PATI-301778 format. One record per residue: x, y, z of N, C-alpha, C in turn; residue in three letters. Coordinates in Angstrom, 3 decimals. Example, Ala and Ser with C-alpha at 12.3 -4.5 7.8 and 13.67 -1.06 7.14 Angstrom:
2
<n_x: 13.190 | n_y: -5.690 | n_z: 7.800 | ca_x: 12.300 | ca_y: -4.500 | ca_z: 7.800 | c_x: 13.200 | c_y: -3.300 | c_z: 7.800 | res: Ala>
<n_x: 12.850 | n_y: -2.250 | n_z: 7.080 | ca_x: 13.670 | ca_y: -1.060 | ca_z: 7.140 | c_x: 12.900 | c_y: 0.030 | c_z: 7.870 | res: Ser>
***
This chain:
119
<n_x: 10.640 | n_y: 62.965 | n_z: 34.110 | ca_x: 11.220 | ca_y: 63.332 | ca_z: 32.834 | c_x: 11.259 | c_y: 64.849 | c_z: 32.762 | res: Unk>
<n_x: 12.358 | n_y: 65.368 | n_z: 32.275 | ca_x: 12.515 | ca_y: 66.809 | ca_z: 32.178 | c_x: 11.569 | c_y: 67.370 | c_z: 31.140 | res: Unk>
<n_x: 11.201 | n_y: 68.625 | n_z: 31.355 | ca_x: 10.284 | ca_y: 69.301 | ca_z: 30.442 | c_x: 10.883 | c_y: 69.370 | c_z: 29.034 | res: Unk>
<n_x: 10.128 | n_y: 69.030 | n_z: 28.031 | ca_x: 10.580 | ca_y: 69.087 | ca_z: 26.648 | c_x: 11.377 | c_y: 67.865 | c_z: 26.210 | res: Unk>
<n_x: 11.620 | n_y: 66.956 | n_z: 27.152 | ca_x: 12.390 | ca_y: 65.759 | ca_z: 26.814 | c_x: 11.421 | c_y: 64.668 | c_z: 26.390 | res: Unk>
<n_x: 11.734 | n_y: 63.963 | n_z: 25.340 | ca_x: 10.877 | ca_y: 62.905 | ca_z: 24.818 | c_x: 11.529 | c_y: 61.560 | c_z: 25.025 | res: Unk>
<n_x: 10.697 | n_y: 60.542 | n_z: 25.031 | ca_x: 11.223 | ca_y: 59.181 | ca_z: 25.096 | c_x: 11.815 | c_y: 58.796 | c_z: 23.757 | res: Unk>
<n_x: 12.363 | n_y: 57.616 | n_z: 23.691 | ca_x: 12.928 | ca_y: 57.147 | ca_z: 22.430 | c_x: 14.430 | c_y: 57.232 | c_z: 22.450 | res: Unk>
<n_x: 15.006 | n_y: 57.279 | n_z: 21.282 | ca_x: 16.455 | ca_y: 57.280 | ca_z: 21.147 | c_x: 16.988 | c_y: 58.704 | c_z: 21.188 | res: Unk>
<n_x: 18.258 | n_y: 58.850 | n_z: 21.569 | ca_x: 18.858 | ca_y: 60.180 | ca_z: 21.520 | c_x: 18.759 | c_y: 60.729 | c_z: 20.105 | res: Unk>
<n_x: 18.556 | n_y: 62.023 | n_z: 20.006 | ca_x: 18.434 | ca_y: 62.635 | ca_z: 18.685 | c_x: 16.984 | c_y: 62.916 | c_z: 18.345 | res: Unk>
<n_x: 16.071 | n_y: 62.431 | n_z: 19.163 | ca_x: 14.657 | ca_y: 62.735 | ca_z: 18.967 | c_x: 14.018 | c_y: 61.875 | c_z: 17.912 | res: Unk>
<n_x: 12.710 | n_y: 61.934 | n_z: 17.863 | ca_x: 11.950 | ca_y: 61.239 | ca_z: 16.838 | c_x: 11.798 | c_y: 59.750 | c_z: 17.101 | res: Unk>
<n_x: 12.470 | n_y: 59.241 | n_z: 18.105 | ca_x: 12.338 | ca_y: 57.832 | ca_z: 18.434 | c_x: 13.092 | c_y: 56.898 | c_z: 17.514 | res: Unk>
<n_x: 13.885 | n_y: 57.438 | n_z: 16.576 | ca_x: 14.660 | ca_y: 56.623 | ca_z: 15.648 | c_x: 16.140 | c_y: 56.834 | c_z: 15.892 | res: Unk>
<n_x: 16.944 | n_y: 55.785 | n_z: 15.702 | ca_x: 18.388 | ca_y: 55.981 | ca_z: 15.809 | c_x: 18.820 | c_y: 57.024 | c_z: 14.786 | res: Unk>
<n_x: 19.590 | n_y: 57.981 | n_z: 15.233 | ca_x: 20.028 | ca_y: 59.026 | ca_z: 14.319 | c_x: 19.004 | c_y: 60.134 | c_z: 14.178 | res: Unk>
<n_x: 17.777 | n_y: 59.904 | n_z: 14.649 | ca_x: 16.768 | ca_y: 60.939 | ca_z: 14.663 | c_x: 16.084 | c_y: 61.209 | c_z: 13.343 | res: Unk>
<n_x: 16.393 | n_y: 60.492 | n_z: 12.268 | ca_x: 15.825 | ca_y: 60.792 | ca_z: 10.965 | c_x: 15.254 | c_y: 59.524 | c_z: 10.343 | res: Unk>
<n_x: 13.933 | n_y: 59.349 | n_z: 10.404 | ca_x: 13.341 | ca_y: 58.131 | ca_z: 9.841 | c_x: 13.543 | c_y: 58.011 | c_z: 8.333 | res: Unk>
<n_x: 13.597 | n_y: 59.132 | n_z: 7.617 | ca_x: 13.811 | ca_y: 59.069 | ca_z: 6.164 | c_x: 15.202 | c_y: 58.547 | c_z: 5.843 | res: Unk>
<n_x: 16.185 | n_y: 58.997 | n_z: 6.630 | ca_x: 17.553 | ca_y: 58.525 | ca_z: 6.416 | c_x: 17.649 | c_y: 57.029 | c_z: 6.706 | res: Unk>
<n_x: 16.993 | n_y: 56.578 | n_z: 7.760 | ca_x: 16.988 | ca_y: 55.156 | ca_z: 8.088 | c_x: 16.356 | c_y: 54.350 | c_z: 6.959 | res: Unk>
<n_x: 15.244 | n_y: 54.842 | n_z: 6.421 | ca_x: 14.563 | ca_y: 54.134 | ca_z: 5.333 | c_x: 15.445 | c_y: 54.069 | c_z: 4.097 | res: Unk>
<n_x: 16.160 | n_y: 55.135 | n_z: 3.793 | ca_x: 17.070 | ca_y: 55.135 | ca_z: 2.652 | c_x: 18.186 | c_y: 54.113 | c_z: 2.852 | res: Unk>
<n_x: 18.705 | n_y: 54.013 | n_z: 4.073 | ca_x: 19.759 | ca_y: 53.033 | ca_z: 4.365 | c_x: 19.237 | c_y: 51.616 | c_z: 4.176 | res: Unk>
<n_x: 18.027 | n_y: 51.367 | n_z: 4.665 | ca_x: 17.426 | ca_y: 50.033 | ca_z: 4.532 | c_x: 17.209 | c_y: 49.697 | c_z: 3.054 | res: Unk>
<n_x: 16.699 | n_y: 50.657 | n_z: 2.279 | ca_x: 16.467 | ca_y: 50.416 | ca_z: 0.852 | c_x: 17.781 | c_y: 50.184 | c_z: 0.108 | res: Unk>
<n_x: 18.826 | n_y: 50.931 | n_z: 0.468 | ca_x: 20.136 | ca_y: 50.744 | ca_z: -0.158 | c_x: 20.671 | c_y: 49.341 | c_z: 0.162 | res: Unk>
<n_x: 20.509 | n_y: 48.921 | n_z: 1.411 | ca_x: 20.979 | ca_y: 47.597 | ca_z: 1.795 | c_x: 20.184 | c_y: 46.512 | c_z: 1.067 | res: Unk>
<n_x: 18.894 | n_y: 46.724 | n_z: 0.884 | ca_x: 18.074 | ca_y: 45.752 | ca_z: 0.147 | c_x: 18.571 | c_y: 45.614 | c_z: -1.288 | res: Unk>
<n_x: 18.877 | n_y: 46.746 | n_z: -1.932 | ca_x: 19.386 | ca_y: 46.690 | ca_z: -3.303 | c_x: 20.731 | c_y: 45.963 | c_z: -3.353 | res: Unk>
<n_x: 21.592 | n_y: 46.249 | n_z: -2.387 | ca_x: 22.894 | ca_y: 45.585 | ca_z: -2.335 | c_x: 22.737 | c_y: 44.092 | c_z: -2.102 | res: Unk>
<n_x: 21.787 | n_y: 43.705 | n_z: -1.256 | ca_x: 21.552 | ca_y: 42.280 | ca_z: -1.001 | c_x: 21.019 | c_y: 41.580 | c_z: -2.238 | res: Unk>
<n_x: 20.125 | n_y: 42.230 | n_z: -2.969 | ca_x: 19.600 | ca_y: 41.641 | ca_z: -4.202 | c_x: 20.722 | c_y: 41.427 | c_z: -5.212 | res: Unk>
<n_x: 21.603 | n_y: 42.417 | n_z: -5.335 | ca_x: 22.737 | ca_y: 42.289 | ca_z: -6.249 | c_x: 23.646 | c_y: 41.146 | c_z: -5.802 | res: Unk>
<n_x: 23.900 | n_y: 41.055 | n_z: -4.494 | ca_x: 24.751 | ca_y: 39.984 | ca_z: -3.964 | c_x: 24.121 | c_y: 38.624 | c_z: -4.234 | res: Unk>
<n_x: 22.804 | n_y: 38.509 | n_z: -4.063 | ca_x: 22.124 | ca_y: 37.237 | ca_z: -4.315 | c_x: 22.229 | c_y: 36.840 | c_z: -5.780 | res: Unk>
<n_x: 22.140 | n_y: 37.816 | n_z: -6.677 | ca_x: 22.302 | ca_y: 37.521 | ca_z: -8.104 | c_x: 23.718 | c_y: 37.033 | c_z: -8.395 | res: Unk>
<n_x: 24.703 | n_y: 37.681 | n_z: -7.778 | ca_x: 26.098 | ca_y: 37.272 | ca_z: -7.973 | c_x: 26.337 | c_y: 35.872 | c_z: -7.403 | res: Unk>
<n_x: 25.757 | n_y: 35.594 | n_z: -6.261 | ca_x: 25.912 | ca_y: 34.273 | ca_z: -5.646 | c_x: 25.317 | c_y: 33.196 | c_z: -6.543 | res: Unk>
<n_x: 24.163 | n_y: 33.465 | n_z: -7.144 | ca_x: 23.517 | ca_y: 32.480 | ca_z: -8.024 | c_x: 24.411 | c_y: 32.125 | c_z: -9.214 | res: Unk>
<n_x: 25.281 | n_y: 33.059 | n_z: -9.618 | ca_x: 26.172 | ca_y: 32.819 | ca_z: -10.754 | c_x: 27.492 | c_y: 32.152 | c_z: -10.347 | res: Unk>
<n_x: 27.756 | n_y: 32.086 | n_z: -9.049 | ca_x: 29.004 | ca_y: 31.464 | ca_z: -8.583 | c_x: 28.969 | c_y: 29.960 | c_z: -8.789 | res: Unk>
<n_x: 30.156 | n_y: 29.368 | n_z: -8.824 | ca_x: 30.272 | ca_y: 27.911 | ca_z: -8.832 | c_x: 31.347 | c_y: 27.509 | c_z: -7.833 | res: Unk>
<n_x: 31.266 | n_y: 26.273 | n_z: -7.399 | ca_x: 32.298 | ca_y: 25.704 | ca_z: -6.540 | c_x: 32.532 | c_y: 24.276 | c_z: -7.000 | res: Unk>
<n_x: 33.800 | n_y: 23.881 | n_z: -6.988 | ca_x: 34.178 | ca_y: 22.543 | ca_z: -7.417 | c_x: 34.872 | c_y: 21.846 | c_z: -6.261 | res: Unk>
<n_x: 34.612 | n_y: 20.568 | n_z: -6.128 | ca_x: 35.287 | ca_y: 19.774 | ca_z: -5.114 | c_x: 35.572 | c_y: 18.394 | c_z: -5.681 | res: Unk>
<n_x: 36.615 | n_y: 17.771 | n_z: -5.140 | ca_x: 36.989 | ca_y: 16.429 | ca_z: -5.586 | c_x: 37.147 | c_y: 15.524 | c_z: -4.381 | res: Unk>
<n_x: 37.153 | n_y: 14.245 | n_z: -4.655 | ca_x: 37.392 | ca_y: 13.236 | ca_z: -3.623 | c_x: 38.141 | c_y: 12.079 | c_z: -4.264 | res: Unk>
<n_x: 38.891 | n_y: 11.370 | n_z: -3.433 | ca_x: 39.610 | ca_y: 10.199 | ca_z: -3.923 | c_x: 40.677 | c_y: 10.547 | c_z: -4.938 | res: Unk>
<n_x: 41.403 | n_y: 11.638 | n_z: -4.690 | ca_x: 42.458 | ca_y: 12.017 | ca_z: -5.631 | c_x: 41.927 | c_y: 12.316 | c_z: -7.016 | res: Unk>
<n_x: 40.850 | n_y: 13.075 | n_z: -7.099 | ca_x: 40.186 | ca_y: 13.469 | ca_z: -8.343 | c_x: 39.390 | c_y: 12.342 | c_z: -9.000 | res: Unk>
<n_x: 39.150 | n_y: 11.266 | n_z: -8.266 | ca_x: 38.348 | ca_y: 10.177 | ca_z: -8.825 | c_x: 36.908 | c_y: 10.615 | c_z: -9.035 | res: Unk>
<n_x: 36.432 | n_y: 11.494 | n_z: -8.141 | ca_x: 35.084 | ca_y: 12.049 | ca_z: -8.261 | c_x: 35.211 | c_y: 13.560 | c_z: -8.184 | res: Unk>
<n_x: 34.578 | n_y: 14.238 | n_z: -9.140 | ca_x: 34.604 | ca_y: 15.694 | ca_z: -9.163 | c_x: 33.174 | c_y: 16.207 | c_z: -9.281 | res: Unk>
<n_x: 32.853 | n_y: 17.225 | n_z: -8.467 | ca_x: 31.514 | ca_y: 17.803 | ca_z: -8.463 | c_x: 31.626 | c_y: 19.314 | c_z: -8.654 | res: Unk>
<n_x: 30.759 | n_y: 19.856 | n_z: -9.488 | ca_x: 30.663 | ca_y: 21.294 | ca_z: -9.688 | c_x: 29.232 | c_y: 21.686 | c_z: -9.364 | res: Unk>
<n_x: 29.077 | n_y: 22.636 | n_z: -8.415 | ca_x: 27.736 | ca_y: 23.101 | ca_z: -8.070 | c_x: 27.645 | c_y: 24.598 | c_z: -8.294 | res: Unk>
<n_x: 26.414 | n_y: 25.074 | n_z: -8.435 | ca_x: 26.159 | ca_y: 26.495 | ca_z: -8.642 | c_x: 25.829 | c_y: 27.162 | c_z: -7.314 | res: Unk>
<n_x: 25.793 | n_y: 28.481 | n_z: -7.333 | ca_x: 25.483 | ca_y: 29.244 | ca_z: -6.131 | c_x: 24.094 | c_y: 28.997 | c_z: -5.607 | res: Unk>
<n_x: 23.189 | n_y: 28.548 | n_z: -6.468 | ca_x: 21.852 | ca_y: 28.199 | ca_z: -5.985 | c_x: 21.766 | c_y: 26.715 | c_z: -5.620 | res: Unk>
<n_x: 22.936 | n_y: 26.143 | n_z: -5.394 | ca_x: 23.102 | ca_y: 24.789 | ca_z: -4.848 | c_x: 22.511 | c_y: 23.686 | c_z: -5.729 | res: Unk>
<n_x: 22.758 | n_y: 23.823 | n_z: -7.022 | ca_x: 22.378 | ca_y: 22.789 | ca_z: -7.973 | c_x: 23.647 | c_y: 22.134 | c_z: -8.500 | res: Unk>
<n_x: 23.652 | n_y: 20.806 | n_z: -8.561 | ca_x: 24.807 | ca_y: 20.109 | ca_z: -9.121 | c_x: 24.792 | c_y: 20.334 | c_z: -10.625 | res: Unk>
<n_x: 25.877 | n_y: 20.931 | n_z: -11.113 | ca_x: 25.967 | ca_y: 21.240 | ca_z: -12.537 | c_x: 26.714 | c_y: 20.139 | c_z: -13.277 | res: Unk>
<n_x: 27.754 | n_y: 19.596 | n_z: -12.626 | ca_x: 28.536 | ca_y: 18.515 | ca_z: -13.229 | c_x: 28.921 | c_y: 17.503 | c_z: -12.154 | res: Unk>
<n_x: 28.946 | n_y: 16.255 | n_z: -12.557 | ca_x: 29.450 | ca_y: 15.172 | ca_z: -11.722 | c_x: 30.294 | c_y: 14.288 | c_z: -12.622 | res: Unk>
<n_x: 31.586 | n_y: 14.216 | n_z: -12.316 | ca_x: 32.506 | ca_y: 13.429 | ca_z: -13.127 | c_x: 33.079 | c_y: 12.313 | c_z: -12.272 | res: Unk>
<n_x: 33.018 | n_y: 11.086 | n_z: -12.801 | ca_x: 33.553 | ca_y: 9.931 | ca_z: -12.102 | c_x: 34.580 | c_y: 9.266 | c_z: -13.013 | res: Unk>
<n_x: 35.786 | n_y: 9.132 | n_z: -12.508 | ca_x: 36.850 | ca_y: 8.452 | ca_z: -13.247 | c_x: 36.457 | c_y: 6.990 | c_z: -13.405 | res: Unk>
<n_x: 36.469 | n_y: 6.494 | n_z: -14.627 | ca_x: 36.021 | ca_y: 5.121 | ca_z: -14.880 | c_x: 36.879 | c_y: 4.089 | c_z: -14.145 | res: Unk>
<n_x: 38.108 | n_y: 4.435 | n_z: -13.796 | ca_x: 38.974 | ca_y: 3.497 | ca_z: -13.080 | c_x: 38.546 | c_y: 3.272 | c_z: -11.631 | res: Unk>
<n_x: 37.692 | n_y: 4.142 | n_z: -11.112 | ca_x: 37.239 | ca_y: 4.000 | ca_z: -9.729 | c_x: 35.935 | c_y: 3.193 | c_z: -9.635 | res: Unk>
<n_x: 35.336 | n_y: 2.907 | n_z: -10.770 | ca_x: 34.089 | ca_y: 2.150 | ca_z: -10.782 | c_x: 34.403 | c_y: 0.664 | c_z: -10.646 | res: Unk>
<n_x: 34.088 | n_y: 0.142 | n_z: -9.479 | ca_x: 34.339 | ca_y: -1.274 | ca_z: -9.171 | c_x: 33.017 | c_y: -1.881 | c_z: -8.710 | res: Unk>
<n_x: 32.426 | n_y: -2.758 | n_z: -9.509 | ca_x: 31.139 | ca_y: -3.359 | ca_z: -9.131 | c_x: 31.196 | c_y: -4.099 | c_z: -7.798 | res: Unk>
<n_x: 32.400 | n_y: -4.483 | n_z: -7.381 | ca_x: 32.557 | ca_y: -5.200 | ca_z: -6.107 | c_x: 32.669 | c_y: -4.247 | c_z: -4.914 | res: Unk>
<n_x: 32.819 | n_y: -2.938 | n_z: -5.192 | ca_x: 32.995 | ca_y: -1.982 | ca_z: -4.105 | c_x: 32.211 | c_y: -0.693 | c_z: -4.398 | res: Unk>
<n_x: 30.920 | n_y: -0.849 | n_z: -4.578 | ca_x: 30.046 | ca_y: 0.282 | ca_z: -4.863 | c_x: 30.025 | c_y: 1.263 | c_z: -3.690 | res: Unk>
<n_x: 30.161 | n_y: 0.740 | n_z: -2.469 | ca_x: 30.122 | ca_y: 1.593 | ca_z: -1.285 | c_x: 31.229 | c_y: 2.650 | c_z: -1.308 | res: Unk>
<n_x: 32.408 | n_y: 2.281 | n_z: -1.779 | ca_x: 33.498 | ca_y: 3.240 | ca_z: -1.834 | c_x: 33.149 | c_y: 4.376 | c_z: -2.797 | res: Unk>
<n_x: 32.591 | n_y: 4.048 | n_z: -3.938 | ca_x: 32.201 | ca_y: 5.060 | ca_z: -4.909 | c_x: 31.118 | c_y: 5.969 | c_z: -4.321 | res: Unk>
<n_x: 30.164 | n_y: 5.384 | n_z: -3.643 | ca_x: 29.119 | ca_y: 6.179 | ca_z: -3.006 | c_x: 29.725 | c_y: 7.153 | c_z: -1.988 | res: Unk>
<n_x: 30.654 | n_y: 6.661 | n_z: -1.184 | ca_x: 31.317 | ca_y: 7.510 | ca_z: -0.188 | c_x: 32.068 | c_y: 8.663 | c_z: -0.850 | res: Unk>
<n_x: 32.771 | n_y: 8.376 | n_z: -1.948 | ca_x: 33.503 | ca_y: 9.422 | ca_z: -2.648 | c_x: 32.556 | c_y: 10.495 | c_z: -3.193 | res: Unk>
<n_x: 31.439 | n_y: 10.067 | n_z: -3.713 | ca_x: 30.453 | ca_y: 11.021 | ca_z: -4.238 | c_x: 29.920 | c_y: 11.893 | c_z: -3.105 | res: Unk>
<n_x: 29.589 | n_y: 11.282 | n_z: -1.988 | ca_x: 29.073 | ca_y: 12.037 | ca_z: -0.844 | c_x: 30.104 | c_y: 13.049 | c_z: -0.357 | res: Unk>
<n_x: 31.355 | n_y: 12.634 | n_z: -0.249 | ca_x: 32.413 | ca_y: 13.535 | ca_z: 0.201 | c_x: 32.549 | c_y: 14.718 | c_z: -0.756 | res: Unk>
<n_x: 32.587 | n_y: 14.452 | n_z: -2.040 | ca_x: 32.761 | ca_y: 15.516 | ca_z: -3.027 | c_x: 31.574 | c_y: 16.482 | c_z: -3.022 | res: Unk>
<n_x: 30.360 | n_y: 15.956 | n_z: -2.969 | ca_x: 29.168 | ca_y: 16.807 | ca_z: -2.961 | c_x: 29.134 | c_y: 17.669 | c_z: -1.701 | res: Unk>
<n_x: 29.378 | n_y: 17.060 | n_z: -0.557 | ca_x: 29.362 | ca_y: 17.825 | ca_z: 0.691 | c_x: 30.438 | c_y: 18.907 | c_z: 0.706 | res: Unk>
<n_x: 31.595 | n_y: 18.610 | n_z: 0.188 | ca_x: 32.677 | ca_y: 19.592 | ca_z: 0.142 | c_x: 32.327 | c_y: 20.740 | c_z: -0.820 | res: Unk>
<n_x: 31.695 | n_y: 20.418 | n_z: -1.927 | ca_x: 31.283 | ca_y: 21.460 | ca_z: -2.873 | c_x: 30.228 | c_y: 22.367 | c_z: -2.240 | res: Unk>
<n_x: 29.271 | n_y: 21.773 | n_z: -1.533 | ca_x: 28.264 | ca_y: 22.572 | ca_z: -0.831 | c_x: 28.911 | c_y: 23.465 | c_z: 0.223 | res: Unk>
<n_x: 29.865 | n_y: 22.937 | n_z: 0.969 | ca_x: 30.560 | ca_y: 23.722 | ca_z: 1.988 | c_x: 31.281 | c_y: 24.904 | c_z: 1.335 | res: Unk>
<n_x: 31.929 | n_y: 24.644 | n_z: 0.205 | ca_x: 32.678 | ca_y: 25.690 | ca_z: -0.483 | c_x: 31.759 | c_y: 26.788 | c_z: -1.012 | res: Unk>
<n_x: 30.619 | n_y: 26.414 | n_z: -1.583 | ca_x: 29.711 | ca_y: 27.442 | ca_z: -2.111 | c_x: 29.080 | c_y: 28.213 | c_z: -0.972 | res: Unk>
<n_x: 28.825 | n_y: 27.565 | n_z: 0.134 | ca_x: 28.277 | ca_y: 28.261 | ca_z: 1.304 | c_x: 29.280 | c_y: 29.279 | c_z: 1.832 | res: Unk>
<n_x: 30.537 | n_y: 28.900 | n_z: 1.859 | ca_x: 31.597 | ca_y: 29.807 | ca_z: 2.300 | c_x: 31.692 | c_y: 31.029 | c_z: 1.380 | res: Unk>
<n_x: 31.627 | n_y: 30.783 | n_z: 0.069 | ca_x: 31.659 | ca_y: 31.890 | ca_z: -0.896 | c_x: 30.441 | c_y: 32.797 | c_z: -0.719 | res: Unk>
<n_x: 29.275 | n_y: 32.196 | n_z: -0.514 | ca_x: 28.043 | ca_y: 32.971 | ca_z: -0.338 | c_x: 28.123 | c_y: 33.844 | c_z: 0.909 | res: Unk>
<n_x: 28.584 | n_y: 33.258 | n_z: 2.010 | ca_x: 28.703 | ca_y: 34.010 | ca_z: 3.251 | c_x: 29.697 | c_y: 35.155 | c_z: 3.109 | res: Unk>
<n_x: 30.789 | n_y: 34.910 | n_z: 2.413 | ca_x: 31.783 | ca_y: 35.965 | ca_z: 2.201 | c_x: 31.174 | c_y: 37.106 | c_z: 1.397 | res: Unk>
<n_x: 30.409 | n_y: 36.789 | n_z: 0.363 | ca_x: 29.800 | ca_y: 37.839 | ca_z: -0.464 | c_x: 28.752 | c_y: 38.608 | c_z: 0.317 | res: Unk>
<n_x: 27.906 | n_y: 37.911 | n_z: 1.063 | ca_x: 26.884 | ca_y: 38.592 | ca_z: 1.846 | c_x: 27.522 | c_y: 39.405 | c_z: 2.968 | res: Unk>
<n_x: 28.650 | n_y: 38.947 | n_z: 3.481 | ca_x: 29.358 | ca_y: 39.687 | ca_z: 4.516 | c_x: 29.804 | c_y: 41.047 | c_z: 4.039 | res: Unk>
<n_x: 30.049 | n_y: 41.178 | n_z: 2.741 | ca_x: 30.412 | ca_y: 42.484 | ca_z: 2.181 | c_x: 29.237 | c_y: 43.452 | c_z: 2.257 | res: Unk>
<n_x: 28.029 | n_y: 42.927 | n_z: 2.171 | ca_x: 26.833 | ca_y: 43.769 | ca_z: 2.243 | c_x: 26.536 | c_y: 44.147 | c_z: 3.688 | res: Unk>
<n_x: 26.627 | n_y: 43.178 | n_z: 4.584 | ca_x: 26.237 | ca_y: 43.403 | ca_z: 5.973 | c_x: 27.400 | c_y: 43.824 | c_z: 6.853 | res: Unk>
<n_x: 28.578 | n_y: 43.889 | n_z: 6.289 | ca_x: 29.742 | ca_y: 44.243 | ca_z: 7.094 | c_x: 30.111 | c_y: 43.138 | c_z: 8.067 | res: Unk>
<n_x: 29.720 | n_y: 41.919 | n_z: 7.754 | ca_x: 30.021 | ca_y: 40.782 | ca_z: 8.624 | c_x: 29.075 | c_y: 40.650 | c_z: 9.796 | res: Unk>
<n_x: 28.051 | n_y: 41.469 | n_z: 9.809 | ca_x: 27.079 | ca_y: 41.458 | ca_z: 10.911 | c_x: 25.705 | c_y: 41.150 | c_z: 10.339 | res: Unk>
<n_x: 24.772 | n_y: 40.873 | n_z: 11.234 | ca_x: 23.388 | ca_y: 40.676 | ca_z: 10.806 | c_x: 22.784 | c_y: 41.996 | c_z: 10.387 | res: Unk>
<n_x: 21.577 | n_y: 41.940 | n_z: 9.905 | ca_x: 20.895 | ca_y: 43.149 | ca_z: 9.483 | c_x: 20.579 | c_y: 44.024 | c_z: 10.696 | res: Unk>
<n_x: 20.529 | n_y: 45.353 | n_z: 10.515 | ca_x: 20.244 | ca_y: 46.240 | ca_z: 11.632 | c_x: 18.827 | c_y: 46.065 | c_z: 12.144 | res: Unk>
<n_x: 18.656 | n_y: 46.229 | n_z: 13.421 | ca_x: 17.358 | ca_y: 46.214 | ca_z: 14.075 | c_x: 16.607 | c_y: 44.917 | c_z: 13.866 | res: Unk>
<n_x: 17.341 | n_y: 43.826 | n_z: 13.650 | ca_x: 16.715 | ca_y: 42.517 | ca_z: 13.529 | c_x: 15.934 | c_y: 42.318 | c_z: 12.255 | res: Unk>
<n_x: 16.174 | n_y: 43.124 | n_z: 11.228 | ca_x: 15.455 | ca_y: 42.970 | ca_z: 9.958 | c_x: 15.921 | c_y: 41.763 | c_z: 9.213 | res: Unk>
***
């Protein structure tokens, strides 16, 4: 190793960019942005239907079913399995939709990438 040369990352100090205070400020800013995004996600809703609107589900960003609407014309005591299937389809689709919205919002914070340095 050349005289005066240190190990670590270019820029000295062993930190990317060479400034640990700047890195800490970036991490704290990202934490605040993530907290804000999580609050916004909790307020989001997603709606899904199945069977031509026979079953409708509304869920919140914290993945709680807020509403479940079943058209009375689809309730057939002789075919309960069909109704169960419609409910499952609608719930799963609503969960998929809220997950997609959540990922899109968090992607704005992370730039579509994971957190830096594996945090």
